[in-house]
TORGUNU-757115 format. One line per field, with one value per residue (C-alpha): residue number from 1; x, y, z. Coordinates in pm, 1 decimal, padded with zeros to 6 digits. Example, Ala and Ser with C-alpha at 12.3 -4.5 7.8 and 13.67 -1.06 7.14 Angstrom:
// TORGUNU-757115
nuza: (1 / 2);
xx: (01230.0 / 01367.0);
yy: (-00450.0 / -00106.0);
zz: (00780.0 / 00714.0);
***
This chain:
// TORGUNU-757115
nuza: (1 / 2 / 3 / 4 / 5 / 6 / 7 / 8 / 9 / 10 / 11 / 12 / 13 / 14 / 15 / 16 / 17 / 18 / 19 / 20 / 21 / 22 / 23 / 24 / 25 / 26 / 27 / 28 / 29 / 30 / 31 / 32 / 33 / 34 / 35 / 36 / 37 / 38 / 39 / 40 / 41 / 42 / 43 / 44 / 45 / 46 / 47 / 48 / 49 / 50 / 51 / 52 / 53 / 54 / 55 / 56 / 57 / 58 / 59 / 60 / 61 / 62 / 63 / 64 / 65 / 66 / 67 / 68 / 69 / 70 / 71 / 72 / 73 / 74 / 75 / 76 / 77 / 78 / 79 / 80 / 81 / 82 / 83 / 84 / 85 / 86 / 87 / 88 / 89 / 90 / 91 / 92 / 93 / 94 / 95 / 96 / 97 / 98 / 99 / 100 / 101 / 102 / 103 / 104 / 105 / 106 / 107 / 108 / 109 / 110 / 111 / 112 / 113 / 114 / 115 / 116 / 117 / 118 / 119 / 120 / 121 / 122 / 123 / 124 / 125 / 126 / 127 / 128 / 129 / 130 / 131 / 132 / 133 / 134 / 135 / 136 / 137 / 138 / 139 / 140 / 141 / 142 / 143 / 144 / 145 / 146 / 147 / 148 / 149 / 150 / 151 / 152 / 153 / 154 / 155 / 156 / 157 / 158 / 159 / 160 / 161 / 162 / 163 / 164 / 165 / 166 / 167 / 168 / 169 / 170 / 171 / 172 / 173 / 174 / 175 / 176 / 177 / 178 / 179 / 180 / 181 / 182 / 183 / 184 / 185 / 186 / 187 / 188 / 189 / 190 / 191 / 192 / 193 / 194 / 195 / 196 / 197 / 198 / 199 / 200 / 201 / 202 / 203 / 204 / 205 / 206 / 207 / 208 / 209 / 210 / 211 / 212 / 213 / 214 / 215 / 216 / 217 / 218 / 219 / 220 / 221 / 222 / 223 / 224 / 225 / 226 / 227 / 228 / 229 / 230 / 231 / 232 / 233 / 234 / 235 / 236 / 237 / 238 / 239 / 240 / 241 / 242 / 243 / 244 / 245 / 246 / 247 / 248 / 249 / 250 / 251 / 252 / 253 / 254 / 255 / 256 / 257 / 258 / 259 / 260 / 261 / 262 / 263 / 264 / 265 / 266 / 267 / 268 / 269 / 270 / 271 / 272 / 273 / 274 / 275 / 276 / 277 / 278 / 279 / 280 / 281 / 282 / 283 / 284 / 285 / 286 / 287 / 288 / 289 / 290 / 291 / 292 / 293 / 294 / 295 / 296 / 297 / 298 / 299 / 300 / 301 / 302 / 303 / 304 / 305 / 306 / 307 / 308 / 309 / 310 / 311 / 312 / 313 / 314 / 315 / 316 / 317 / 318 / 319 / 320 / 321 / 322 / 323 / 324 / 325 / 326 / 327 / 328 / 329 / 330 / 331 / 332 / 333 / 334 / 335 / 336 / 337 / 338 / 339 / 340 / 341 / 342 / 343 / 344 / 345 / 346 / 347 / 348 / 349 / 350 / 351 / 352 / 353 / 354 / 355 / 356 / 357 / 358 / 359 / 360 / 361 / 362 / 363 / 364 / 365 / 366 / 367 / 368 / 369 / 370 / 371 / 372 / 373 / 374 / 375 / 376 / 377 / 378 / 379 / 380 / 381 / 382 / 383 / 384 / 385 / 386 / 387 / 388 / 389 / 390 / 391 / 392 / 393 / 394 / 395 / 396 / 397 / 398 / 399 / 400 / 401 / 402 / 403 / 404 / 405 / 406 / 407 / 408 / 409 / 410 / 411 / 412 / 413 / 414 / 415 / 416 / 417 / 418);
xx: (-09564.1 / -09343.2 / -09529.2 / -09218.7 / -09264.6 / -09013.0 / -09138.2 / -09115.2 / -09367.8 / -09158.8 / -09153.8 / -09367.4 / -09639.1 / -09570.9 / -09593.2 / -09910.9 / -10049.1 / -09938.1 / -10083.3 / -10455.7 / -10410.9 / -10521.2 / -10155.9 / -10040.1 / -09711.0 / -09475.9 / -09263.8 / -09351.6 / -09572.1 / -09856.1 / -10007.3 / -10383.4 / -10415.2 / -10706.5 / -10668.5 / -10660.0 / -10429.0 / -10502.1 / -10632.7 / -10717.6 / -10437.0 / -10512.0 / -10212.2 / -10321.9 / -10082.7 / -10133.9 / -09910.7 / -09942.3 / -09603.1 / -09626.3 / -09853.9 / -10137.6 / -10083.9 / -10414.8 / -10646.8 / -10406.7 / -10488.1 / -10839.6 / -10802.7 / -10654.7 / -10888.3 / -11154.6 / -10961.2 / -10860.7 / -11226.5 / -11371.0 / -11164.3 / -11208.7 / -11622.2 / -11584.7 / -11378.5 / -11636.8 / -11888.8 / -11680.0 / -11426.6 / -11418.3 / -11507.8 / -11514.4 / -11162.1 / -11019.2 / -10863.4 / -10546.0 / -10495.3 / -10109.5 / -10054.4 / -09747.2 / -09642.8 / -09578.9 / -09462.7 / -09592.3 / -09325.0 / -09404.7 / -09121.6 / -09191.8 / -09546.6 / -09464.5 / -09171.7 / -09412.7 / -09652.4 / -09418.9 / -09294.0 / -09691.4 / -09727.5 / -09392.6 / -09328.3 / -09632.1 / -09832.7 / -10153.9 / -10444.4 / -10569.3 / -10414.5 / -10569.3 / -10453.5 / -10327.9 / -10485.8 / -10225.4 / -10316.7 / -10022.7 / -09904.6 / -10198.0 / -10167.3 / -09857.0 / -09969.0 / -10188.2 / -09916.1 / -09786.1 / -10133.1 / -10221.2 / -09886.8 / -09919.4 / -10255.0 / -10362.5 / -10727.9 / -10660.7 / -10915.8 / -10853.8 / -11018.2 / -10925.9 / -10716.4 / -10904.1 / -10697.5 / -10932.2 / -10711.9 / -10722.1 / -11059.7 / -11012.5 / -10794.3 / -10536.9 / -10818.8 / -10729.8 / -10928.1 / -10799.8 / -10863.7 / -11159.1 / -11222.8 / -11401.6 / -11399.3 / -11496.3 / -11249.9 / -11198.6 / -11450.1 / -11723.6 / -11678.1 / -11587.4 / -11902.1 / -12092.5 / -11967.7 / -11902.6 / -12248.4 / -12350.7 / -12001.6 / -12085.5 / -12455.8 / -12367.8 / -12048.7 / -11945.7 / -11740.9 / -11423.0 / -11187.8 / -10840.8 / -10687.9 / -10469.7 / -10370.4 / -10095.9 / -09877.8 / -09946.8 / -10186.3 / -10511.3 / -10444.5 / -10357.7 / -10644.3 / -10870.5 / -10802.1 / -10847.0 / -11180.7 / -11287.5 / -11145.7 / -11321.6 / -11649.4 / -11607.8 / -11508.2 / -11820.6 / -12005.9 / -11824.6 / -11596.5 / -11216.4 / -10924.7 / -10567.5 / -10400.8 / -10097.3 / -09980.3 / -09752.1 / -09581.3 / -09826.1 / -09538.9 / -09589.2 / -09630.0 / -09614.3 / -09869.5 / -09813.2 / -09673.8 / -09955.8 / -10258.9 / -10116.5 / -10136.2 / -10486.3 / -10564.4 / -10468.2 / -10683.5 / -11007.7 / -11147.9 / -11542.5 / -11402.2 / -11100.6 / -11065.9 / -10827.2 / -10747.7 / -10475.6 / -10492.8 / -10416.6 / -10136.1 / -10075.9 / -10462.8 / -10483.8 / -10189.3 / -10336.8 / -10654.7 / -10508.6 / -10274.6 / -10602.9 / -10748.7 / -10455.9 / -10440.1 / -10819.6 / -10900.9 / -11211.0 / -11421.4 / -11316.2 / -11386.9 / -11597.7 / -11446.3 / -11498.2 / -11343.4 / -11408.9 / -11267.5 / -11235.1 / -11192.9 / -11322.0 / -10974.1 / -10856.0 / -11170.2 / -11140.4 / -10779.7 / -10847.4 / -10964.6 / -11333.0 / -11316.4 / -11193.3 / -11482.3 / -11675.9 / -11691.7 / -11892.8 / -11765.4 / -11858.9 / -11851.2 / -11791.3 / -11956.1 / -12120.3 / -12218.2 / -12531.6 / -12771.3 / -13116.7 / -13317.8 / -13076.7 / -13112.4 / -12809.7 / -12568.8 / -12658.1 / -12591.0 / -12250.6 / -12140.1 / -12242.8 / -12055.5 / -11733.0 / -11674.2 / -11566.8 / -11294.9 / -11221.9 / -11208.4 / -11529.8 / -11509.9 / -11761.5 / -11620.4 / -11533.8 / -11523.5 / -11219.1 / -11304.2 / -11622.3 / -11393.0 / -11208.5 / -11501.4 / -11682.0 / -11378.0 / -11323.4 / -11653.6 / -11681.1 / -11371.7 / -11588.2 / -11855.0 / -11669.4 / -11513.5 / -11850.2 / -12024.7 / -11719.5 / -11675.2 / -11325.0 / -11023.9 / -10882.6 / -10862.6 / -11004.3 / -11318.5 / -11347.1 / -11345.7 / -11572.3 / -11815.4 / -11786.9 / -11890.7 / -12228.1 / -12285.5 / -12488.7 / -12404.5 / -12655.1 / -12776.6 / -12550.9 / -12264.3 / -12346.4 / -12430.0 / -12623.2 / -12920.3 / -12999.3 / -12867.3 / -12454.8 / -12246.3 / -11853.7 / -11979.2 / -11863.3 / -11769.4 / -11484.3 / -11497.4 / -11582.2 / -11791.1 / -12121.1 / -12153.0 / -12383.6 / -12186.1 / -12319.8 / -12241.9 / -12314.3 / -12166.2 / -11876.0 / -11956.9 / -11797.6 / -11928.0 / -12293.8 / -12552.4 / -12480.0 / -12126.5 / -11780.2 / -11788.8 / -12139.0 / -11964.1 / -12118.9 / -12451.7 / -12569.3 / -12760.7 / -12794.2 / -12701.4 / -12581.6 / -12545.9 / -12284.4 / -12406.7 / -12467.9 / -12164.2 / -11966.8 / -12114.4 / -12104.2 / -11828.8 / -11701.4 / -11656.0 / -11370.0 / -11181.9 / -11168.5 / -11162.6 / -11112.1 / -10875.6 / -10953.9 / -10646.3 / -10644.8);
yy: (02490.0 / 02627.1 / 02801.7 / 02938.0 / 02849.4 / 02855.8 / 03068.0 / 02924.7 / 03183.9 / 03295.3 / 03657.2 / 03607.8 / 03497.8 / 03811.4 / 04071.2 / 03943.1 / 03944.3 / 04242.1 / 04419.2 / 04275.5 / 04532.3 / 04796.2 / 04933.8 / 05000.8 / 05058.9 / 04723.1 / 04826.1 / 04733.5 / 04867.7 / 04928.2 / 05261.7 / 05409.8 / 05731.6 / 05982.7 / 06325.1 / 06488.6 / 06575.1 / 06325.6 / 05984.9 / 05707.3 / 05427.7 / 05065.9 / 04843.6 / 04540.0 / 04246.0 / 03939.7 / 03697.2 / 03892.4 / 03643.5 / 03299.8 / 02970.7 / 03179.2 / 03500.3 / 03474.1 / 03455.0 / 03746.8 / 03958.2 / 03907.8 / 04013.8 / 04339.4 / 04387.4 / 04406.3 / 04624.4 / 04877.5 / 04909.1 / 04935.4 / 05213.1 / 05428.2 / 05364.4 / 05419.7 / 05768.3 / 05882.9 / 05863.1 / 06053.1 / 05782.9 / 05666.5 / 05954.9 / 06204.0 / 06185.1 / 05960.9 / 05657.6 / 05537.2 / 05170.8 / 05056.9 / 04684.4 / 04503.7 / 04142.5 / 03889.2 / 03664.0 / 03361.7 / 03379.1 / 03407.6 / 03580.4 / 03870.1 / 03902.8 / 03948.0 / 04206.6 / 04403.3 / 04421.0 / 04594.4 / 04820.1 / 04900.5 / 05011.3 / 05140.9 / 05358.0 / 05390.0 / 05448.8 / 05290.2 / 05281.0 / 04931.6 / 04608.7 / 04357.8 / 04031.4 / 03743.9 / 03475.9 / 03226.7 / 03128.5 / 03105.0 / 03427.1 / 03582.8 / 03365.7 / 03527.8 / 03859.5 / 03880.2 / 03820.7 / 04188.1 / 04375.2 / 04205.9 / 04366.8 / 04722.3 / 04740.8 / 04793.1 / 04712.3 / 04397.6 / 04158.5 / 03885.4 / 03857.6 / 03526.5 / 03324.3 / 03017.4 / 02821.5 / 02755.6 / 02948.5 / 03278.9 / 03284.7 / 02974.2 / 02906.1 / 03188.6 / 03446.7 / 03831.1 / 04130.8 / 04281.8 / 04058.9 / 03987.5 / 03777.9 / 03758.8 / 03421.7 / 03104.8 / 02851.1 / 02534.4 / 02391.3 / 02587.2 / 02458.3 / 02101.4 / 02063.5 / 02269.6 / 01971.5 / 01683.6 / 01494.5 / 01589.7 / 01375.4 / 01109.4 / 01105.3 / 01138.6 / 00920.7 / 00738.2 / 00708.1 / 00614.3 / 00918.9 / 00999.8 / 01386.9 / 01547.9 / 01870.0 / 02142.3 / 02093.8 / 02437.0 / 02587.4 / 02592.1 / 02232.4 / 02071.8 / 02256.5 / 02168.1 / 01774.2 / 01762.0 / 01865.0 / 01678.5 / 01389.5 / 01449.0 / 01468.9 / 01172.9 / 00924.9 / 01050.4 / 00918.6 / 00583.0 / 00666.3 / 00548.8 / 00749.7 / 00779.5 / 01088.5 / 01273.4 / 01632.3 / 01782.5 / 02139.1 / 02401.0 / 02497.9 / 02119.8 / 02096.5 / 01697.6 / 01537.0 / 01193.6 / 00992.4 / 01067.7 / 01032.2 / 00691.5 / 00612.4 / 00764.6 / 00542.2 / 00188.0 / 00325.1 / 00295.2 / 00599.1 / 00708.7 / 01082.2 / 01257.2 / 01560.3 / 01817.4 / 02042.6 / 02260.3 / 02577.4 / 02814.9 / 02695.9 / 02365.2 / 02283.7 / 02373.7 / 02118.7 / 01853.7 / 01897.6 / 01849.9 / 01552.7 / 01382.8 / 01430.7 / 01339.2 / 01006.9 / 00948.1 / 00895.0 / 01161.5 / 00837.2 / 00606.1 / 00805.6 / 01164.6 / 01542.5 / 01707.3 / 01912.0 / 02242.3 / 02529.0 / 02489.1 / 02877.4 / 03018.9 / 03150.1 / 02809.4 / 02664.4 / 02886.2 / 02721.9 / 02375.6 / 02149.8 / 02114.2 / 01743.9 / 01892.7 / 02176.2 / 01884.9 / 01813.9 / 01915.6 / 02196.7 / 02521.4 / 02865.1 / 03153.1 / 03364.5 / 03356.7 / 03618.8 / 03442.2 / 03500.9 / 03589.8 / 03623.9 / 03862.6 / 04214.3 / 04401.3 / 04136.3 / 04232.8 / 04587.5 / 04490.3 / 04264.7 / 04503.0 / 04758.7 / 04584.5 / 04427.7 / 04669.9 / 04741.0 / 04374.6 / 04312.0 / 04182.1 / 03902.7 / 03832.2 / 03927.2 / 03618.2 / 03549.6 / 03704.4 / 04052.3 / 03998.7 / 03932.2 / 04252.8 / 04422.9 / 04308.1 / 04363.9 / 04733.4 / 04841.5 / 04612.7 / 04869.1 / 05175.7 / 05043.1 / 04956.5 / 05323.2 / 05537.4 / 05346.0 / 05399.2 / 05736.5 / 05668.0 / 05485.1 / 05386.0 / 05017.4 / 04913.9 / 05089.3 / 04971.3 / 04609.3 / 04678.9 / 04840.6 / 04586.3 / 04270.8 / 04133.9 / 04449.3 / 04314.8 / 04437.9 / 04613.6 / 04432.2 / 04647.4 / 04489.1 / 04163.7 / 04057.8 / 03732.9 / 03619.6 / 03598.8 / 03845.8 / 03833.2 / 03966.7 / 03928.1 / 03725.1 / 03886.3 / 03550.4 / 03499.9 / 03773.5 / 03540.1 / 03642.0 / 03444.1 / 03445.5 / 03168.8 / 02890.8 / 02777.1 / 02402.3 / 02265.6 / 02143.5 / 02262.7 / 02238.3 / 02389.1 / 02707.4 / 02747.2 / 02973.6 / 03219.3 / 03311.3 / 03190.0 / 03255.7 / 03034.1 / 02750.6 / 02685.4 / 02601.0 / 02629.9 / 02349.0 / 02413.1 / 02715.3 / 02630.4 / 02927.5 / 03040.3 / 02971.1 / 02612.4 / 02517.9 / 02691.8 / 02575.6 / 02757.8 / 03046.3 / 02752.3 / 02483.9 / 02682.4 / 02760.9 / 03146.0 / 03336.6 / 03711.3 / 03875.5 / 04272.1 / 04531.5 / 04708.9);
zz: (05104.8 / 04798.0 / 04488.4 / 04324.3 / 03954.0 / 03656.6 / 03360.9 / 03026.8 / 02854.1 / 02509.7 / 02425.6 / 02164.9 / 02408.3 / 02650.7 / 02367.4 / 02232.2 / 02612.1 / 02707.8 / 02373.1 / 02490.0 / 02762.8 / 02510.9 / 02439.2 / 02813.8 / 02815.7 / 02791.9 / 03114.1 / 03462.6 / 03635.4 / 03373.2 / 03508.0 / 03420.2 / 03544.1 / 03585.3 / 03617.3 / 03991.6 / 04245.6 / 04486.6 / 04293.7 / 04492.3 / 04439.6 / 04381.0 / 04331.3 / 04136.4 / 04115.8 / 03858.8 / 03680.6 / 03326.5 / 03217.1 / 03307.9 / 03265.3 / 03411.3 / 03203.6 / 03014.0 / 03316.1 / 03434.9 / 03123.1 / 03150.0 / 03495.3 / 03409.9 / 03094.7 / 03327.0 / 03583.8 / 03316.4 / 03190.5 / 03511.3 / 03634.4 / 03339.5 / 03402.3 / 03742.7 / 03674.5 / 03438.7 / 03720.9 / 03986.6 / 04140.3 / 04478.2 / 04742.8 / 04451.2 / 04396.1 / 04036.3 / 04106.1 / 03942.3 / 03850.9 / 03923.8 / 03778.1 / 03855.7 / 03716.6 / 03982.4 / 03669.8 / 03847.6 / 04115.9 / 04517.1 / 04572.4 / 04318.4 / 04420.6 / 04762.5 / 04654.0 / 04406.4 / 04719.8 / 04911.0 / 04612.7 / 04577.5 / 04955.5 / 05051.6 / 04738.4 / 04546.8 / 04882.0 / 04690.8 / 04937.1 / 04824.9 / 04679.3 / 04465.4 / 04351.9 / 04244.3 / 04023.7 / 04177.7 / 04473.2 / 04668.9 / 04581.8 / 04693.8 / 05043.8 / 05061.9 / 04916.5 / 05247.6 / 05488.5 / 05351.9 / 05348.6 / 05676.6 / 05845.1 / 05655.4 / 05732.4 / 05387.1 / 05255.9 / 05037.1 / 04771.2 / 04584.4 / 04281.0 / 04160.7 / 04396.1 / 04518.5 / 04796.6 / 05078.0 / 05387.2 / 05256.6 / 05369.7 / 05609.3 / 05843.1 / 05773.4 / 05731.2 / 05771.2 / 05898.0 / 05583.4 / 05336.4 / 05130.7 / 04851.3 / 04544.3 / 04328.7 / 04502.0 / 04785.0 / 04626.9 / 04879.0 / 04695.2 / 04346.6 / 04457.4 / 04661.6 / 04368.0 / 04100.5 / 04261.3 / 04279.7 / 03941.3 / 03845.9 / 04068.3 / 03938.5 / 03573.8 / 03520.4 / 03822.9 / 04150.2 / 03999.1 / 03948.3 / 03802.1 / 03906.0 / 03718.6 / 03955.1 / 03981.8 / 04286.3 / 04473.8 / 04701.8 / 04459.3 / 04355.9 / 04660.6 / 04854.8 / 04539.5 / 04534.7 / 04883.7 / 04905.8 / 04581.3 / 04759.3 / 05044.5 / 04886.2 / 04631.5 / 04932.9 / 05120.8 / 04818.3 / 04844.6 / 04534.5 / 04428.1 / 04299.4 / 04161.4 / 04028.6 / 03983.1 / 04100.8 / 03874.6 / 03845.0 / 03736.1 / 03404.5 / 03314.8 / 02912.7 / 02848.2 / 03027.4 / 02833.6 / 03151.9 / 03357.9 / 03088.2 / 02998.9 / 03393.3 / 03370.9 / 03089.0 / 03234.1 / 03538.5 / 03342.7 / 03533.3 / 03496.3 / 03491.1 / 03427.6 / 03643.7 / 03506.6 / 03739.1 / 03557.8 / 03472.7 / 03192.7 / 02984.4 / 03125.7 / 03133.0 / 02753.1 / 02667.8 / 02878.6 / 02718.2 / 02365.7 / 02488.8 / 02618.1 / 02267.7 / 02086.8 / 02269.3 / 02204.1 / 02558.6 / 02473.5 / 02347.5 / 02682.8 / 02978.6 / 03074.8 / 03165.7 / 03458.0 / 03732.3 / 03923.8 / 03660.5 / 03273.4 / 03225.5 / 02897.1 / 02815.0 / 02821.7 / 02644.3 / 02358.1 / 02286.7 / 02294.5 / 02003.9 / 02002.9 / 02102.3 / 02428.7 / 02432.7 / 02716.2 / 03010.1 / 03346.1 / 03521.3 / 03753.7 / 03607.9 / 03876.6 / 03619.5 / 03281.1 / 03016.8 / 02882.1 / 03181.9 / 02998.6 / 03325.0 / 03496.0 / 03277.4 / 03388.6 / 03272.4 / 02879.5 / 02955.1 / 03115.3 / 02835.0 / 02588.4 / 02700.2 / 02789.3 / 02500.1 / 02232.4 / 02490.3 / 02499.6 / 02119.5 / 02078.3 / 02302.3 / 02535.3 / 02921.1 / 03109.3 / 03490.6 / 03500.1 / 03361.6 / 03614.1 / 03954.7 / 03898.6 / 03808.6 / 04138.4 / 04312.9 / 04232.2 / 04319.8 / 04632.1 / 04731.6 / 04633.4 / 04799.1 / 05119.3 / 05075.9 / 05028.0 / 05298.4 / 05553.3 / 05455.7 / 05439.8 / 05300.7 / 05659.7 / 05592.3 / 05897.2 / 05827.3 / 05498.7 / 05594.7 / 05877.2 / 05619.2 / 05328.6 / 05584.5 / 05497.4 / 05244.0 / 04992.8 / 04626.7 / 04443.2 / 04128.3 / 03868.5 / 04049.8 / 04156.8 / 03801.7 / 03911.1 / 04040.2 / 04427.9 / 04734.2 / 04696.8 / 04956.6 / 05097.2 / 05412.8 / 05769.9 / 05921.2 / 05708.8 / 05404.2 / 05121.5 / 04832.7 / 04858.3 / 04520.8 / 04319.9 / 04086.5 / 03789.4 / 03712.5 / 03343.9 / 03010.4 / 02821.8 / 02385.9 / 02110.1 / 01956.0 / 01974.4 / 01798.1 / 02043.8 / 01886.1 / 01897.1 / 02290.3 / 02336.6 / 02496.8 / 02829.3 / 02889.1 / 03256.0 / 03395.0 / 03744.7 / 04007.5 / 04366.0 / 04580.2 / 04777.5 / 05096.5 / 05040.3 / 04837.2 / 05131.0 / 05413.1 / 05759.2 / 05858.7 / 06156.6 / 05905.5 / 05740.3 / 06053.5 / 06016.7 / 06299.2 / 06229.8 / 06485.8 / 06454.8 / 06515.3 / 06836.9);
***
């Protein structure tokens, strides 16, 4: 399965994105270095350039802020944390090369990444071989914590199976069983559509769809095909700039008046960038800033917002925050930076409320190292009374355990080094 993606992002967009990282130097790697002679080094690999750059920039913003706060409180094991950020450029080969560099030349203790599921999957092979503790903050394809799971790898974001399971019933109940998919043709999209189709057919539904490159910008042919099919729901499974372009064309074609809109993820970074007519549909949010019944969420939002330009944090900021604190908790519980000891320590360790930032008991499940976090299902809408980032209404909450099913169903069988 190939995930090599041609770069299409213009230089202006790259400079805009990197400027959002808070004035970090514009040459790779971006480095945040705390004082201290023996820092804990964390390598962070993400597609800062390419069609998923907006999501990656949020993850890096979240990581930068979290490390700064962590160092103010003693770092990890009493040592300062040094964050080394590398750009995978949305290319699998580049991501693997950066993982080797961070491990073999920079001697990092921990690796995190990548937004692109295919790159995250490929990096797993490197970290497992090198016996380096690895957390995937935001790459969703199922095999990472499924049939190809590794002893050293943990994942913070949901699997595609979890997101599909959480939202399919609502879409069928509210709109109908005839669906059309627009899906990116790489690891994430392939597993996501397969999970949606499985759930939909179980409910007696029918479907058509197209799989397109994640770098696609012109969706006219696919939208004409969808319009002719007359589905009850159009599921836009694209991500980043591709999803934004598809949403804009969906509105231009007047299709928002003809069919419902929905899917797994319509991330806040993308919702901000589409016309208000496309700020619609039923989706999952893997974390959301407006949780009035969880007091610690407001504290987190108030503290991080000034560091990210006054915006509300998104799920991507949260994914980095949780991943970095999970690594800290693993090291402190194990009293070691040894990858095997850290992995054993983090398995089934319940995250404290100030780290989880959501209701329920949140932990990385021991059997597959998948975070069992709550999934918020609801409606995207134009900005509401809560301000420009008031873009989603939570209608129901699905627990991670409900959405994920059993460890056995994932196909994961963790083999530990001897």
